[in-house]
N, C-alpha and C positions, 0 to 999 in steps of 0.2 A: 393379437392378445385381446381377450375379451375383458371388458371392464364391467363388472356386475353392478357397480353403483351408477355409472353413467353410460348405458349401452348405446345411446344415440349422441355421440360426441359432437356431431355437427350442430345439434340443437343447443347443446351446452355452450359451444363456441359462439353461436349467434347471440345467445342470452347474455353471456359474459361481456361480449363486445359492446352491447347496447346498454346494459344495466350492470355495471361493475359492482356498485355498492350492494345491490340486492343479491348478486351472485356471492359476494363475500359473506353476507349474512346467512345465506343458505349453507355455504361451506362451513361456516362457523358452527351452525347448528348440528351438522353431520359429524364434524370432528369432535364435538363435545361428548357425543355418545360413544365414540370409538377410542378416545384417548384418555389416559390418566396423566394429569399434569400436576406436579407437586413443585411449588416454588417456596422459597424462604418466607416470602411475605404471607403466602397463604397458610403455611404451617404456624407462623407466629400468631396470626389472627385466631387460629383454632387453639392456641396454647400448647401445641405439640412440639414447639421448638422455642428454646430460650431466646429472648430478644437479643439481637445483635447490636453492636455499637453503631454509631452514625457513620454513614458513607457519603463523602462529598466529592463532586466532580469539578474539575477546572480545566477548561480548554484554553491553552496558551497559544496565541497567534504570533507568528514571527515573520518579519519582512526579510527577504533575501537581500544580501549585499548587492551593490550596484553591478559588480562584475559577475556575481552569481546569477543575477536576474538576466543579464545580457546573454550569458551562455545558455541559461535555461530556455529563453525565448527561441534561440536558434535550434536547440534540441526539440522544442515543442513544434516549431515550424516544420522540421523534417518529419516528425511523427504525424502531424496533420496531413502532410503531403502523402505519406505512405498509406495512411488510413483511407484517404480519398481515392488512391489508386486501388486499394483493396475493395472499396465499395463499387468502384467502376468495373473491376473484374467480376465481382459477384453479380452485378446487374447484367453484364454481357453474357455470363454463363446461364443465368435464368432466362434471358431473352432467347438464347440458342436452344434451350430445352423446350420452352413453351411456344416459341414463335411469335410471342406478343411483345411489342415494344414497351419498354419501361417508361412510364409517364413522367416520373421525377428524375431530375438530373442527379446522378450519384456523386459527382465531384465538382466542386466549384473551381478547383485548380486545374483539372484535366479535361475541361469541356472542349477546348479548342487545341489545335496543333501549335498555336503560338505560345511563346513562353510568357506567362503572366508576371514574371519577375524581371523583365528586360531592363527596368530602371534600377534594379538592385543587383549589381554584378555578382555578389557572393551567393545570393539565392538563385540567380539565373543559372549559375554553374551547378548548383545543387539540383535544380529542376531537371537539368540535362542528365545528370547522373541517375536521377530517379527513373527517367524514361527507359534506362537500360535494364531496370529490374522488371523482368517479364512476368514473374509469378510471385505475388505477395501472399504469404500464408497467414492464417489467423495466429499462428504461434509467433510470427514476426511482430505482429501488432501487440501481442501480450508481452513480449520481451521489451518492446519500446515503452509500454506503459510501466513495466517493472523498473526500467532504467530511469524514467522520469521521476518515479517515486523515490528511487535511491538518490538521485541528484538533489532532491529537496532536503535530504538528510545530510549528505556530504558529497560534493562532486567527485571525490576520489573513488567512491563506490562503483561508478559506472565503468571504470577501467579494470575492475577485478572480475575474475571468473565467478560464475554462479555455482553454488553448491546444489546438489540434487534436491535436498529438502526445500531450498529456496525456490527452485523452479516449480516443484509440485505445489508448494504453498501459494504460488502466484496463480494457480489455476491452469498451468500449462501441462496438459495431460500426457502428451507424447514427448516428455522431456528427454528420454534416452536418445531419440533421434533428432533432437533439436539442433539446428544449425545456427550458431551464434556468430557466424562470420560477418553477418550484416552489421552487428553492433561493433565489431572490431573495425570494420570499414568506417562506420560512423564516427568513432572516437578518433580515427586517423584523418578524417575528412576535414579539409579546410573550408570554412564557411565565410572567409574574408576574401580580400582581393587577390591573395596569393599565398601559397603554403609558406614561403620563406620571405614574403614581403615584410618590410619593416618600416616603421614611421618614427619620426623624431618627436620626442616629448618636449615640454617647455624648456628643459635643460639642454636640449640638443642631443641627448643620448638616444640610441636606437633600442627598440624592444619589439619582440614578436607580438602580433596582434591576433593570432589564431585562437579564438575562444574555445574551440574543442580540441586543441592539440594536447597530447600527453605532456608536453614540455611546459605547459602553462602552470605557473605556481598555484593556480586555483585548485589543481588536482593533487597537490602534495598531501601525503598522509598526516604530516605534522602540522598542517594548517587547521585552525579551528573554524569550521563553517559557522554560518549565522545560527543555525539550529543548535549545533554543539555548544556554542558560547552560552546560549540561553539555558540549555540543559545543565551545563556545568555550574552556572550561577544558581540554579534551583537546587542542585545537589549540595553546594556549599551552604546555602541557606538552611536546608534541612539538617545537615550534619552539625550545625551549631547546637541542636537539641540532642537528646539521647535516643531518638527514634532511628529505626533501620529502614533501608530503602530497597525496593525492587525495581530494577531498570529493565524494561522489556522492549525487544525489537525483533522484527522478522529477519534482520540481516546480521549474521554472525560477524561479518566484516565491520559493521558499525559498532557492535559491542566491543570488538577488538580495539577500535580507536578510542572508545570511552575508557576501556581498561588501561590503555597507555596513559591517558590523562590522570586517572585516579592513582596509578602507580607513581607518577611524577609528583603528585601531591601527597604521597605516602598515606593514602586511604586504603585500609584493609578491605578486600572484596573477594568474593568467590564467583566462579563462572559455572553456569549450568546450561549446556547446549546439547543438541542432538548427538554430538560427537563424544560426549561423556558416557562411558560404559554404564549400563543400568545398575550393575553391582556397586558402583562408586557413588551413586546419587544419594542414597540415604545418609551417608556420612556428611555430604555437602549440605543437605537440608538441615540435619541436626546441628551442624556447626553454625549455620545462619540463625537458627531458631533459639540458640542458647542465650538466655537472659544475662545481660550485663557484661558479656564477653563475646569474643568472636568477631567476625567481619561485620562492618556496618552496611555494606552494599552487596547485593547479589545481582549479577548480570545474567538475565534469563532470556533465551530465545523463545519466540512465541510457540513454535512447534513443541519444544520441550516442556512448556508450561501448561500442558493440558490437564485433563481431569486426573485427580489423585494426589497431586502435590499439596502438602500442607505447609504454608510459609507464613504462619501467623506471627512469627518473630518480627516481621516487618509490617509497617502500617502506612507506608507511602509507596505508591507505584507510579513510575514515570513511563508512559507509553510513548516511545520515540517516533513511531510511524503508524499509519493506519492500514488496516486490512479491508479487502472487499467485504469479507464476512464478519460483521460485528459480533457474531456469536463466539468466534474464536477469541476476540478481545475480552468478552464477558467471562469466558473460562479463565483467562489470565487474571482478571480482577478477583475472581473467587478464590484464588490461591491465598490471598491475604484477608478477604472478607468472608469468614466462615466461623463455625463454632470453635471457640478457643481464643478468638481475637479479643484482647482486653482494651485496646485503644481505638479511638476514632480512626477511620480509614480515609486517606486522601489519595485521589487518583487524578493524575495530570496527563492530559493529551497535548502533544506538541504538534501544531499544524502550521505550515508555511502559507502565508496569505497569498491570494491571487495565483495559486498554482493548482496542479492536479489534486493535491491533497485536500484543498478546500472543496473541490467537487466530489471527492471520495467521501468526505464527511457528509455532504448532502445525500449522496447515494446510500450511505449507511442508515441515515434517518428514514429514508424511503423504504429500505428493506426491513428495518426493524418494525415499522408501522404495519407492513404487510404480514410479517411473521406473527406479530401480536394479534392481528385481526383474525387470522386463520388458525392460531394456536399450533404452529409448526415450529420446528427447530431450525438448525443451520442448513438443512438439506436444500431448502428452496432459496437460500440467500448466499450460497457460496460461489455461484458462477455469474459471469457477466453476460448479459444479453446484448444483442446488436444495438438496441436503443440505449443501453447503458454506455456502450463504447462511444456512440455518437455524442452523448451528453458530455462525456469526459473530454473528448476532443473538440467540443463546441462546434459540431458540424450538424446542421439540420437536414 
């Protein structure tokens, strides 16, 4: 493919590697002459658009419960191990193709034949099981990242099957042929001293200690996770006023759990997800936007909340989970922050502290900065690079 703008790509690559800021400035100059960019702020400054109400953002950080944190760390350790093996395999393949040895060590866990977890019986057994996985695919890594993100919302989500739109929304392109058996093995895997081993608590009773077992009460649908408790508290606080609320999540299964809580509290709500027929959506939107009547809450999936929906009946938006592509989130925010909105808009992001969600938040800021610098849209911010994955797994 001939590139008319940059015919000598090797020169551009060398320049970009050594002078990234100057390269961004040149790219910015080029794109300004090729692109027409119209933003709300720009149109308001020119007087072509009526001034909108105020929009406020609030990021709410949440600490996982002690038992949630323990299970999360075990799941994270497994994910790091698998990603290390993926890097090791990638380095070996590159070495086989080029015949040049890789200078950097791809895995701090798999550098030697010895088991690095010999002092930790539960992780030692996990390491042994990992060695039996001969071919780690990139889709396996993306599914693990997806499950880590789901766990931060509610542990019960990782034992549920993934819908097609959830797989594609996570950036897993070959979703039709995706083998999720690895995650099934993971959720059944014992990370403690034995699958059926029990210990005595202070009262002398016995209980199972498998943090990733399906039988663990941690994974019960009717249990409120630390994030759900915070979300419900914020919902109750807003519902004391007359304002309406939009609750947005990538996971329909999480919206189902929130729906159950709202029904138990007798809060009227409507649901708009990808499974709702297109012909039925206008009636749901009209019902929500009706002033003084109708449901107070709408549960909206991120994929269904794209361009075109007008939900100015609500002025509070609760974003339950983060997406790699912050532009998708911005589209959801614009459902309530648009012409016709008469109230100030409040947007709340819920982020679990010291988890992958916090690192995703940092990744979003980085991608938004790049996108703003070169005046592009979501196209360049929707996929994860290998460096992004290393940052998420904290592997150098």
